[in-house]
FIGUSE-991018 format. One line per 3 residues: number of its first residue (from 1); their letters; for each residue x, z negated, y negated of C-alpha. Coordinates in pm, 1 decimal. Layout:
<atoms>
NUM = A = X,Z,Y  ...
</atoms>
This chain:
<atoms>
1 = MNG = 15527.1,-8625.0,-2790.5  15772.6,-8731.9,-3054.6  15798.1,-9089.5,-2956.4
4 = TSE = 15583.2,-9207.2,-3241.7  15262.8,-9401.0,-3146.5  14924.7,-9309.1,-3264.2
7 = GST = 14820.4,-9503.8,-3566.4  15185.4,-9528.8,-3668.6  15239.7,-9176.1,-3757.4
10 = PAA = 15421.2,-9156.8,-4101.8  15218.3,-9027.6,-4396.5  15327.7,-8811.3,-4680.2
13 = DAA = 15282.4,-8904.1,-5033.4  15188.0,-8651.6,-5316.3  15550.5,-8544.7,-5335.5
16 = GSV = 15570.7,-8475.9,-4976.9  15778.1,-8770.6,-4904.1  15712.4,-8986.4,-4598.8
19 = VTE = 15565.5,-9336.8,-4670.1  15581.6,-9574.3,-4394.1  15383.4,-9893.2,-4344.0
22 = SDR = 15673.0,-10115.3,-4438.4  15698.7,-9926.3,-4769.7  15303.2,-9989.7,-4821.6
25 = TAS = 15358.6,-10361.0,-4749.4  15652.2,-10385.2,-4992.0  15434.3,-10198.9,-5253.0
28 = ARA = 15153.3,-10455.2,-5208.4  15379.7,-10739.3,-5249.3  15512.3,-10590.1,-5571.9
31 = DPP = 15189.7,-10517.1,-5701.4  14917.2,-10768.5,-5589.5  14554.6,-10637.9,-5545.1
34 = YRS = 14438.4,-10818.8,-5855.2  14706.9,-10667.5,-6070.0  14486.8,-10395.5,-6211.6
37 = AFT = 14202.6,-10642.4,-6303.0  14476.2,-10885.1,-6437.0  14593.7,-10627.8,-6671.5
40 = AAP = 14268.0,-10478.7,-6786.2  14071.0,-10806.4,-6806.7  13911.4,-10897.0,-7149.0
43 = LAM = 14003.9,-11269.5,-7082.3  14357.5,-11347.5,-7198.3  14574.4,-11454.6,-6883.6
46 = AVV = 14903.8,-11539.5,-6764.4  15080.1,-11636.2,-6444.6  15305.5,-11930.8,-6485.5
49 = DRD = 15567.5,-12054.7,-6230.9  15593.5,-12411.4,-6111.9  15860.3,-12474.1,-6398.8
52 = GLV = 15604.2,-12381.1,-6651.1  15747.6,-12050.3,-6753.4  15538.9,-11738.7,-6811.6
55 = VDA = 15602.0,-11491.4,-6520.5  15359.2,-11233.5,-6640.4  15090.0,-11194.0,-6910.7
58 = NDT = 14821.3,-10945.1,-6984.5  14773.3,-10750.1,-7315.4  14488.6,-10949.3,-7410.4
61 = LGA = 14690.9,-11279.4,-7420.3  14949.4,-11096.2,-7613.8  14693.2,-10987.2,-7883.2
64 = LLG = 14545.3,-11340.2,-7891.1  14871.6,-11490.6,-7964.2  14978.3,-11195.8,-8196.6
67 = GER = 15254.7,-11060.6,-8002.1  15354.0,-10803.9,-7737.5  15282.3,-10905.2,-7374.3
70 = ATL = 15653.6,-10847.1,-7280.0  15771.9,-11109.8,-7536.2  15569.7,-11371.5,-7358.5
73 = TGQ = 15754.7,-11361.2,-7044.3  15987.3,-11641.9,-6983.3  15845.4,-11865.9,-7246.4
76 = AAS = 15719.3,-12203.3,-7179.8  15339.4,-12186.8,-7165.6  15297.7,-12539.5,-7297.6
79 = DLL = 15478.6,-12425.2,-7617.4  15268.9,-12119.6,-7650.7  14941.2,-12310.6,-7614.1
82 = DLA = 15031.0,-12650.1,-7741.3  14987.0,-12827.5,-7423.9  15237.9,-13105.3,-7484.9
85 = SDA = 15105.5,-13222.6,-7825.0  14924.9,-13516.7,-7662.9  15027.9,-13716.7,-7357.4
88 = RTW = 14688.6,-13705.7,-7154.9  14683.9,-13319.0,-7166.5  15057.0,-13283.4,-7098.9
91 = HAY = 15034.1,-13520.4,-6799.4  14735.6,-13330.2,-6652.2  14913.3,-12997.8,-6699.3
94 = REV = 15218.6,-13118.7,-6517.0  14999.1,-13232.3,-6224.3  14843.4,-12887.7,-6183.8
97 = LDG = 15193.5,-12733.7,-6182.1  15304.9,-12976.5,-5914.9  15004.0,-12914.4,-5705.4
100 = RRA = 14852.7,-13266.9,-5743.8  14561.6,-13161.4,-5943.9  14312.2,-12877.8,-5885.3
103 = RLR = 14231.2,-12774.0,-6234.8  14284.3,-12846.5,-6618.8  14055.4,-12743.9,-6893.7
106 = CTR = 14121.7,-12832.4,-7244.2  14045.2,-12706.0,-7597.8  14342.2,-12637.1,-7835.3
109 = RLK = 14369.5,-12524.8,-8203.9  14635.0,-12257.4,-8212.1  14808.2,-12109.4,-8515.1
112 = HPD = 14812.3,-11717.2,-8530.4  15121.5,-11540.7,-8669.9  14920.1,-11389.1,-8952.8
115 = GHS = 14826.9,-11761.0,-9071.7  14474.7,-11811.4,-8952.7  14387.0,-12073.0,-8690.0
118 = LWA = 14167.4,-12026.3,-8383.4  14016.9,-12246.4,-8144.7  14095.5,-12169.0,-7758.4
121 = QVT = 13951.8,-12315.7,-7443.5  14266.7,-12313.1,-7192.9  14212.2,-12324.8,-6825.1
124 = VSP = 14483.9,-12379.2,-6569.2  14418.0,-12347.4,-6203.8  14653.5,-12272.8,-5891.7
127 = LPP = 14684.7,-11915.0,-5760.4  14528.6,-11832.0,-5428.8  14731.0,-11956.7,-5114.3
130 = GEE = 15042.2,-11762.8,-5043.7  15112.3,-11712.9,-5417.0  15348.6,-11934.5,-5623.0
133 = GVL = 15252.4,-12069.5,-5962.2  14926.1,-12100.4,-6154.7  14676.9,-11885.8,-6338.0
136 = LSV = 14634.9,-11969.8,-6709.7  14343.0,-11830.7,-6884.8  14261.2,-11858.0,-7241.6
139 = ADI = 13921.1,-11803.3,-7406.8  13873.7,-11770.7,-7799.0  13598.5,-12016.6,-7882.6
142 = SLR = 13640.7,-12005.5,-8264.8  13288.1,-11864.2,-8319.1  13138.3,-12118.9,-8093.0
145 = REL = 13325.7,-12404.6,-8270.6  13221.4,-12272.0,-8606.3  12857.9,-12262.3,-8506.9
148 = QAK = 12891.0,-12615.6,-8347.3  13051.8,-12733.1,-8687.1  12760.9,-12590.1,-8886.5
151 = LRH = 12507.3,-12765.7,-8649.1  12701.6,-13093.1,-8667.9  12709.5,-13051.6,-9053.6
154 = LQM = 12331.5,-13018.8,-9053.2  12276.5,-13310.6,-8810.4  12525.5,-13544.3,-9010.2
157 = HDP = 12419.2,-13473.4,-9378.1  12111.0,-13544.1,-9564.9  11919.5,-13223.6,-9679.4
160 = VTR = 11820.2,-13368.1,-10011.7  12148.0,-13490.4,-10143.5  12386.3,-13312.6,-9913.6
163 = LPN = 12559.7,-13641.0,-9861.8  12664.4,-13782.0,-9523.3  12368.1,-13928.3,-9357.4
166 = RTL = 12322.9,-14274.0,-9160.9  12456.1,-14132.3,-8843.8  12780.0,-13993.3,-8996.3
169 = FFE = 12824.5,-14312.4,-9214.3  12817.7,-14541.6,-8920.1  13040.7,-14306.5,-8719.8
172 = RLS = 13303.6,-14326.5,-9010.3  13252.0,-14702.8,-9041.8  13305.0,-14760.1,-8653.8
175 = TAL = 13618.3,-14534.8,-8661.8  13765.2,-14723.2,-8964.2  13719.9,-15071.7,-8791.2
178 = ESA = 13857.5,-14936.0,-8466.7  14158.9,-14790.8,-8654.9  14213.6,-15122.6,-8845.2
181 = ALE = 14192.7,-15319.7,-8508.3  14438.9,-15071.4,-8344.7  14689.6,-15128.0,-8637.0
184 = TET = 14659.9,-15494.2,-8601.6  14729.0,-15469.5,-8220.3  15031.8,-15250.3,-8258.1
187 = YET = 15166.5,-15431.6,-8574.5  15144.5,-15116.0,-8786.7  15115.3,-15171.9,-9146.5
190 = GGT = 15006.5,-14835.1,-9283.9  14700.9,-14977.5,-9447.0  14571.5,-15291.4,-9597.8
193 = GRI = 14367.2,-15379.0,-9294.3  14072.5,-15449.5,-9520.6  13735.3,-15263.7,-9581.3
196 = GLC = 13487.9,-15279.9,-9848.8  13114.4,-15164.3,-9885.2  12885.4,-15126.9,-10188.6
199 = YLD = 12525.2,-15113.3,-10048.4  12267.2,-15025.2,-10315.5  11911.3,-14902.2,-10365.0
202 = LDG = 11721.5,-14795.7,-10672.1  11498.0,-15047.1,-10847.2  11138.6,-14919.7,-10870.4
205 = FKA = 11210.2,-14593.4,-10705.7  10869.8,-14605.3,-10529.2  10688.1,-14599.8,-10857.1
208 = VND = 10861.6,-14268.6,-10919.0  10744.9,-14111.9,-10609.8  10386.4,-14253.5,-10648.9
211 = TLG = 10339.6,-14150.9,-11000.3  10562.4,-13825.7,-11047.3  10547.8,-13694.6,-10698.2
214 = HRV = 10816.9,-13663.0,-10410.5  10949.3,-13342.8,-10550.7  11064.8,-13529.5,-10862.4
217 = GDR = 11173.3,-13811.9,-10639.4  11399.0,-13581.2,-10443.4  11549.6,-13445.3,-10762.9
220 = LLA = 11634.2,-13791.1,-10886.1  11794.3,-13878.6,-10548.3  12016.5,-13555.2,-10573.7
223 = AVA = 12116.2,-13635.4,-10937.9  12198.4,-14011.7,-10838.5  12396.3,-13882.7,-10548.4
226 = ERL = 12608.2,-13648.8,-10783.7  12682.7,-13954.5,-11016.9  12770.8,-14169.3,-10701.9
229 = TRC = 13009.2,-13900.4,-10583.5  13175.3,-13875.5,-10935.5  13223.1,-14250.9,-10919.5
232 = ADA = 13374.5,-14226.5,-10588.4  13616.1,-13959.5,-10684.4  13722.2,-14140.8,-10993.1
235 = AGY = 13774.6,-14456.2,-10763.7  13990.7,-14250.7,-10529.7  14216.1,-14103.2,-10779.1
238 = GRT = 14577.8,-14158.1,-10689.3  14468.0,-14291.7,-10351.5  14488.2,-14140.5,-10003.3
241 = SAP = 14104.9,-14092.1,-9997.4  13804.7,-14147.8,-10208.8  13527.6,-14380.5,-10095.3
244 = LVA = 13280.5,-14228.1,-9866.7  12929.9,-14182.3,-10029.5  12622.2,-14175.2,-9787.3
247 = RLG = 12254.4,-14177.1,-9816.5  12116.9,-14413.8,-9557.3  11763.1,-14324.6,-9611.4
250 = GDE = 11497.1,-14353.3,-9878.6  11666.7,-14464.3,-10182.3  11943.1,-14645.7,-10015.7
253 = FAL = 12303.8,-14545.5,-10060.5  12636.4,-14671.5,-9940.0  12998.9,-14638.8,-10065.7
256 = LVE = 13250.8,-14717.7,-9795.8  13600.1,-14806.5,-9906.4  13865.6,-14801.2,-9624.0
259 = DST = 14177.2,-14998.0,-9680.2  14047.1,-15167.8,-9975.6  14269.7,-15377.0,-10192.2
262 = GTE = 14031.2,-15662.7,-10259.0  13723.2,-15778.7,-10422.9  13841.6,-15664.3,-10767.3
265 = QLA = 13846.0,-15302.0,-10648.5  13489.5,-15325.8,-10502.3  13381.6,-15515.2,-10824.3
268 = DLA = 13514.3,-15226.2,-11037.9  13346.0,-14974.2,-10823.5  13020.0,-15151.4,-10851.0
271 = ESV = 13048.6,-15178.0,-11230.7  13113.5,-14816.1,-11259.2  12800.7,-14718.9,-11049.9
274 = LKA = 12575.8,-14944.4,-11249.9  12719.0,-14787.8,-11575.6  12684.4,-14436.0,-11438.8
277 = LQE = 12327.8,-14483.0,-11348.8  12224.9,-14640.3,-11697.9  12240.1,-14301.7,-11837.9
280 = PFD = 11882.0,-14137.3,-11846.5  11828.7,-13864.5,-11598.2  11681.4,-13526.1,-11735.0
283 = LAG = 11501.3,-13354.5,-11433.5  11334.4,-13033.4,-11535.6  11181.5,-13180.7,-11847.1
286 = QRL = 11119.7,-13518.2,-11702.8  11336.0,-13792.9,-11874.4  11378.9,-14093.7,-11630.6
289 = SVS = 11580.5,-14405.9,-11641.0  11651.7,-14605.5,-11330.6  11877.5,-14896.9,-11239.3
292 = ASI = 12011.3,-15020.6,-10911.1  12077.2,-15331.9,-10711.9  12411.8,-15348.6,-10532.2
295 = GVV = 12536.3,-15588.0,-10258.2  12919.6,-15601.2,-10230.6  13109.6,-15691.6,-9921.3
298 = ERQ = 13485.4,-15705.5,-9884.8  13669.5,-15852.1,-9599.4  13939.1,-15822.2,-9335.8
301 = AAG = 13860.9,-15537.4,-9096.5  13995.9,-15723.4,-8798.7  13721.1,-15915.5,-8626.8
304 = TTA = 13452.5,-15730.5,-8835.4  13175.2,-15524.6,-8648.0  12972.7,-15251.2,-8808.4
307 = TGL = 12654.2,-15447.5,-8749.2  12804.4,-15757.4,-8898.3  12918.5,-15574.4,-9209.3
310 = MQA = 12583.3,-15413.7,-9274.6  12408.5,-15744.7,-9219.6  12613.4,-15900.6,-9489.7
313 = ADT = 12565.5,-15615.0,-9712.5  12192.2,-15620.9,-9674.9  12176.7,-15972.8,-9738.4
316 = TLY = 12380.1,-15944.0,-10054.3  12162.9,-15660.3,-10171.7  11859.6,-15894.4,-10134.1
319 = WAK = 12033.8,-16158.2,-10344.6  12095.7,-15895.7,-10607.3  11734.5,-15817.2,-10627.6
322 = ADG = 11626.1,-16177.9,-10615.2  11868.6,-16261.1,-10897.6  11694.4,-15993.9,-11134.9
325 = KDR = 11797.6,-15656.5,-11020.4  12017.6,-15406.0,-11228.2  12329.1,-15598.9,-11111.4
328 = WTL = 12581.8,-15625.3,-10829.2  12625.3,-15954.6,-10621.2  12934.1,-16026.9,-10409.7
331 = FDP = 12872.7,-16165.2,-10070.5  12911.1,-16560.9,-10054.9  12974.8,-16701.8,-9716.6
334 = ERN = 12855.8,-17052.3,-9827.0  12524.5,-16895.0,-9957.9  12472.9,-16702.8,-9639.6
337 = AHL = 12554.5,-16996.8,-9427.6  12278.9,-17190.4,-9611.1  12050.3,-16896.0,-9568.0
340 = MTR = 12132.8,-16872.3,-9193.3  12073.4,-17242.5,-9149.6  11738.0,-17211.7,-9325.4
343 = QAL = 11632.1,-16926.3,-9103.3  11752.0,-17123.5,-8782.6  11541.8,-17431.2,-8907.9
346 = AST = 11244.0,-17211.4,-8973.9  11264.6,-17052.5,-8626.6  11287.8,-17389.3,-8454.4
349 = LRP = 11043.2,-17594.3,-8663.0  10724.8,-17567.1,-8460.0  10899.0,-17625.5,-8123.7
352 = AIE = 11082.2,-17936.3,-8263.8  10729.2,-18082.1,-8342.1  10637.8,-18044.0,-7969.4
355 = RGE = 10988.5,-18186.6,-7847.8  10950.8,-18481.5,-8066.4  11262.1,-18438.1,-8275.0
358 = FVL = 11109.3,-18603.8,-8591.1  11150.0,-18970.3,-8688.2  11004.5,-19172.6,-8980.8
361 = DYQ = 11200.9,-19410.3,-9199.5  11014.5,-19637.5,-9437.2  11110.9,-19732.5,-9800.3
364 = PLV = 10972.8,-20059.9,-9943.7  10721.2,-20070.7,-10228.3  10786.4,-20418.4,-10396.0
367 = GMA = 10568.5,-20603.4,-10636.6  10736.7,-20616.6,-10984.8  10573.5,-20962.0,-11058.6
370 = DGR = 10635.8,-21152.8,-10741.3  10927.8,-20939.9,-10581.6  10742.4,-20941.0,-10261.8
373 = LHG = 10689.0,-20635.6,-10019.9  10343.8,-20499.6,-10056.3  10386.1,-20163.9,-9872.2
376 = VEA = 10607.4,-19889.7,-9749.1  10629.0,-19505.3,-9806.4  10684.0,-19321.5,-9479.8
379 = LIR = 10958.5,-19060.7,-9507.4  11021.4,-18808.0,-9239.3  11364.4,-18697.8,-9095.6
382 = WNH = 11437.8,-18425.1,-8857.5  11689.6,-18525.8,-8576.7  11810.6,-18184.7,-8534.9
385 = PQF = 12028.5,-18125.0,-8210.8  12269.0,-17897.5,-8392.7  12259.2,-18005.2,-8761.2
388 = GLL = 12214.2,-18376.1,-8729.7  11963.1,-18599.3,-8925.6  11803.2,-18383.8,-9190.1
391 = PPN = 11627.6,-18520.9,-9499.0  11278.2,-18376.2,-9581.3  11388.2,-18152.6,-9873.6
394 = RFI = 11570.0,-17952.9,-9606.8  11261.8,-17840.2,-9415.1  10928.6,-17954.8,-9571.3
397 = GLA = 10937.8,-17640.2,-9780.8  10978.5,-17426.2,-9470.8  10690.0,-17606.9,-9307.4
400 = EED = 10477.3,-17544.7,-9592.8  10560.8,-17169.9,-9598.4  10491.8,-17117.4,-9222.3
403 = GSI = 10195.0,-17353.7,-9197.1  10362.6,-17595.0,-8956.4  10320.0,-17852.5,-9217.8
406 = VPL = 9968.6,-17912.2,-9077.6  10071.0,-18027.9,-8727.4  10382.3,-18199.2,-8863.6
409 = GRW = 10141.0,-18381.0,-9124.7  9907.2,-18485.3,-8858.8  10202.9,-18635.9,-8669.0
412 = ILA = 10344.4,-18815.7,-8962.6  9993.5,-18958.8,-9050.3  9938.8,-19083.2,-8697.8
415 = TAC = 10293.5,-19235.9,-8656.2  10282.1,-19423.0,-8988.6  9935.8,-19563.5,-8940.0
418 = RQA = 10023.5,-19663.2,-8585.6  10338.4,-19848.3,-8716.9  10149.4,-20009.1,-9004.5
421 = RRW = 9900.8,-20157.7,-8754.7  10184.1,-20277.0,-8523.7  10336.8,-20466.2,-8818.9
424 = QLE = 9998.4,-20619.1,-8893.4  9956.6,-20741.4,-8532.9  10320.0,-20872.4,-8525.1
427 = NPD = 10274.3,-21074.3,-8831.7  9915.1,-21201.1,-8848.2  9991.2,-21462.5,-9105.8
430 = EPP = 10139.7,-21238.0,-9349.7  9946.1,-21016.8,-9599.8  9931.3,-20678.2,-9434.9
433 = LFV = 10141.1,-20388.3,-9559.0  9997.1,-20065.5,-9674.7  10161.2,-19744.0,-9579.2
436 = SVN = 10194.8,-19442.8,-9809.4  10197.6,-19095.5,-9664.2  10280.4,-18767.3,-9853.1
439 = VAV = 10028.7,-18483.0,-9812.8  10100.5,-18123.4,-9890.0  9831.6,-17912.5,-10054.5
442 = RQV = 9827.6,-17677.2,-9760.9  9708.5,-17969.1,-9534.5  9404.3,-17988.7,-9755.5
445 = WDS = 9328.6,-17609.6,-9738.4  9430.6,-17517.1,-9391.0  9283.8,-17824.2,-9203.1
448 = DLV = 9009.4,-18084.0,-9216.4  9209.4,-18363.3,-9381.1  8912.9,-18596.1,-9403.9
451 = ADV = 8846.1,-18548.9,-9025.5  9201.3,-18597.7,-8941.6  9235.2,-18919.9,-9155.7
454 = AQT = 8913.8,-19074.8,-9012.4  9022.4,-18997.9,-8642.8  9371.3,-19147.2,-8712.9
457 = LNE = 9221.7,-19467.1,-8857.2  8979.4,-19497.1,-8567.3  9244.1,-19441.8,-8309.9
460 = TGL = 9504.4,-19674.5,-8448.3  9273.4,-19940.0,-8595.1  9423.0,-19949.3,-8921.7
463 = APH = 9189.9,-20046.4,-9219.1  9138.8,-19750.4,-9464.3  9249.5,-19953.4,-9768.1
466 = LLQ = 9595.8,-19996.0,-9599.7  9648.2,-19616.3,-9605.9  9764.8,-19445.3,-9927.0
469 = LEL = 9788.3,-19066.9,-9950.6  10037.3,-18925.3,-10211.4  9988.0,-18584.7,-10354.8
472 = TES = 10204.4,-18421.2,-10631.8  10071.0,-18417.1,-10985.9  10070.3,-18028.7,-10997.7
475 = AVM = 9850.7,-18029.0,-10688.4  9608.7,-18293.2,-10796.1  9569.2,-18183.7,-11169.4
478 = GSA = 9437.2,-17851.9,-11073.0  9215.1,-17966.1,-10802.8  8872.7,-17809.5,-10772.6
481 = GRP = 8637.8,-17711.0,-10493.7  8754.6,-17820.3,-10152.9  9052.7,-18015.9,-10241.1
484 = LQA = 8862.2,-18224.6,-10500.1  8587.4,-18288.1,-10234.4  8846.8,-18396.9,-9984.9
487 = LKA = 8994.9,-18645.4,-10233.1  8651.2,-18780.5,-10311.3  8551.9,-18810.5,-9947.6
490 = LSD = 8891.0,-18998.8,-9865.3  8846.7,-19235.8,-10152.6  8485.7,-19305.7,-10040.3
493 = MGV = 8618.5,-19387.6,-9703.6  8835.5,-19656.0,-9873.8  9168.3,-19463.9,-9864.4
496 = RIA = 9392.7,-19486.4,-10180.1  9486.8,-19166.7,-10342.3  9823.8,-19159.5,-10541.6
499 = IDD = 9974.7,-18906.9,-10778.3  10338.3,-18853.3,-10690.0  10600.5,-18772.3,-10935.4
502 = FGT = 10360.7,-18816.8,-11232.5  10486.3,-18696.4,-11572.8  10658.8,-18378.9,-11439.2
505 = GYS = 10361.3,-18149.4,-11381.6  10072.3,-18031.0,-11598.2  10018.0,-18379.3,-11744.4
508 = NLA = 9651.5,-18304.7,-11798.6  9539.9,-18665.7,-11869.6  9171.8,-18559.0,-11878.5
511 = YLS = 9163.4,-18523.8,-11513.0  9254.3,-18879.4,-11450.1  8903.6,-18993.2,-11553.9
514 = RLP = 8746.5,-18744.3,-11304.5  8975.3,-18772.5,-10998.1  8945.3,-19051.2,-10731.3
517 = VKV = 9314.9,-19167.1,-10812.5  9412.2,-19528.0,-10768.4  9783.5,-19518.8,-10802.8
520 = LKL = 10033.4,-19322.2,-11038.7  10388.4,-19302.1,-10924.1  10606.0,-19244.9,-11219.5
523 = DGS = 10884.6,-18974.8,-11162.1  11232.1,-19118.1,-11136.6  11366.8,-18916.8,-11424.5
526 = FVR = 11185.8,-19166.0,-11662.0  11310.4,-19455.9,-11497.7  11680.2,-19329.2,-11524.4
529 = GFR = 11657.1,-19355.6,-11898.3  11625.5,-19745.6,-11860.8  11985.3,-19792.0,-11748.3
532 = YDD = 12118.4,-19972.9,-12052.4  12367.6,-20145.4,-11844.5  12547.3,-19814.4,-11767.6
535 = PAA = 12656.2,-19637.6,-12080.7  12739.9,-19316.1,-11885.2  12364.4,-19290.6,-11788.3
538 = HPS = 12267.7,-19213.3,-12156.4  11961.9,-19439.4,-12188.7  11682.7,-19296.8,-12372.6
541 = PAD = 11454.0,-19536.8,-12590.6  11192.3,-19264.9,-12589.7  11163.5,-19279.5,-12208.7
544 = EVI = 11076.0,-19648.8,-12235.8  10812.4,-19565.6,-12514.6  10661.1,-19295.0,-12290.2
547 = VEA = 10653.6,-19511.7,-11965.9  10496.8,-19794.2,-12158.1  10229.2,-19560.9,-12296.5
550 = MIQ = 10155.2,-19419.4,-11948.3  10140.4,-19763.1,-11794.2  9892.2,-19887.8,-12057.8
553 = LAH = 9674.8,-19578.4,-12021.5  9678.3,-19615.1,-11637.0  9582.9,-19985.7,-11667.7
556 = RLG = 9278.3,-19897.6,-11900.9  9166.5,-19643.8,-11636.6  9185.3,-19910.4,-11360.2
559 = LTV = 9500.4,-19746.2,-11192.0  9811.3,-19908.2,-11085.0  10164.2,-19789.3,-11148.0
562 = TAE = 10460.0,-19751.2,-10926.6  10814.2,-19673.1,-11060.1  11033.0,-19455.9,-10851.4
565 = CVE = 11417.3,-19466.3,-10836.6  11463.3,-19829.4,-10941.8  11835.8,-19880.0,-10892.2
568 = TSA = 11944.3,-20166.2,-11110.5  11802.8,-20523.7,-11203.8  11804.8,-20428.2,-11566.3
571 = QAD = 11569.2,-20137.9,-11491.9  11344.2,-20367.0,-11292.1  11336.8,-20636.2,-11575.5
574 = RLR = 11251.6,-20368.8,-11827.7  10970.9,-20226.9,-11610.9  10829.3,-20567.7,-11538.8
577 = LIG = 10816.3,-20650.6,-11908.3  10606.7,-20343.1,-11990.4  10362.6,-20417.1,-11711.9
580 = CDT = 10477.4,-20189.3,-11416.3  10303.0,-20305.0,-11102.4  10521.3,-20187.4,-10811.1
583 = GQG = 10879.0,-20072.2,-10783.9  11051.4,-19839.0,-10520.1  11427.1,-19752.8,-10504.9
586 = WLY = 11771.9,-19842.8,-10395.0  11751.2,-20176.3,-10581.1  11524.5,-20291.1,-10301.6
589 = SRP = 11630.3,-20085.5,-10007.3  11701.3,-19739.6,-9901.2  11470.0,-19578.0,-9645.6
592 = VPP = 11528.5,-19759.4,-9326.7  11399.7,-19758.4,-8957.1  11081.0,-19959.1,-8896.3
595 = DRI = 11259.5,-20248.6,-8730.5  11440.5,-20309.1,-9051.0  11127.1,-20346.4,-9251.3
598 = SAL = 11046.6,-20684.8,-9090.1  11352.8,-20839.3,-9240.0  11213.8,-20768.5,-9602.5
601 = RGA = 10902.7,-20955.2,-9524.9  10863.7,-21330.6,-9615.6  11004.3,-21540.5,-9879.1
604 = PEA = 11177.1,-21358.5,-10197.4  11497.1,-21531.6,-10102.7  11493.9,-21375.5,-9763.2
607 = QAD = 11428.6,-21036.4,-9926.0  11718.3,-21088.8,-10153.4  11955.2,-21091.8,-9849.2
610 = VVG = 11873.8,-20733.4,-9779.2  11820.1,-20592.9,-10131.4  12020.9,-20279.1,-10168.6
613 = KP = 12137.5,-20269.9,-9813.6  12101.6,-19942.4,-9613.2
</atoms>
């Protein structure tokens, strides 16, 4: 026995030297078990201490960064791998070094000493327990990034024109608006804080596709894209960047101007686009000429959304087409507000009838010979909860377009007849007033007007001769078929038919002898020529001759005549002298609620007290 226990017998190394257990432990500490894998790994790696300095690195990392492995030792890993360029990554990296975060993975763009750039995915994680520092690994993902970039380009660009597509356009637009908002919040003034957009489509492009085929259509789109790009490049000369040109789909294109300098810049760009597109296109033997309509919007970027900007541009493009095409139109807030109001009225018109938001005012029809009140015209108003009391010219056209004029017309007819009957019962000793109601042509076509009138007269108890229905001259003069049959049936019933605004439509006088018309209402434009008391009104003697001839003709046909827009006593006197039967206008009264009509009844001197009063 030599005093050495079994299992602890010293071993000899290859040189014959004795290697003790303590030597092996020291060697293991000096050369960890993963050392060989670390050195030979194809993945670039480094061990970094808690201070962020490289303790050791493998050859792969040295090759990736373009230097020898030994030169990396002692350098700050954050400098080698650009980990301090943004605050978020730097903060996360420091947390991993301090043991407060388990892992960091980020992508960095690195500069190689030979001049080329590469994309690297950097991972930082703690070493196993008992080891100080962190393990840093770097993977070259340049090929992957290149493939992703190619795929993104395909996804974000139009294959026909090679321009940015709708997706990329909205991405750039959103980024531009966000950047402008950030500059406003941080009080930075690097840009103008404004944004501009030219939104265009080609006039008549569908005809090109339909007649020449989609292949020629695609060639035309590509040629248009080239010209738009040249216009954008010219507009961007001397500036930080040219406008972005994108194809949004079909024949729609957009030119986005970031940091625009005002409407003049956008107008110049739109003019250059129109001029560029005026030159004919020569497409493989096909010579084509096209034009474009352009909607132009320019505004402060702060408070603007991508959706709001595109809605304004789309609306303005519609205006350009409606105004005649081959032109650009600048967004007009007032015009847009009117359009929005019109749309709001159209969408709420039918429900408003059901909610009872409409009221009737009545304007007197006064006998020219005796000055007495003979009848009234019912005029509708919309007591809108948002826009206040609206006159008929704000919504009657909408009602005719969407068909709601039919239920609205029934309500007007029933309300007016009911009110006329009430006046008759309240004043049994006075001659009854007739009530005149306007009727739209669509009421004749889309409903049984004869049945509606008969039912209303039966329910209200009003005599048929106390109801007058007014139709415009343009509607009555061309009447045939169903409208003419309806008018004759109403006349046979005893209802009076009047032609409104006579003298402004077709003026086909031959129809007067064949239509069941009882009254002509002369358009106010003729009566205004009678204002000899007002030199500024430019009185026209020809108007008086024309009116006198129409009155004589009407009387020979057994018709009565009502003059509209009588505003002065001189006009009334002249109309009376040439034989006009009835007058209507502000001289007698503006349209008033039904309770004010009673004040106009009775003796002429009583009527004089309210003449001209609203």
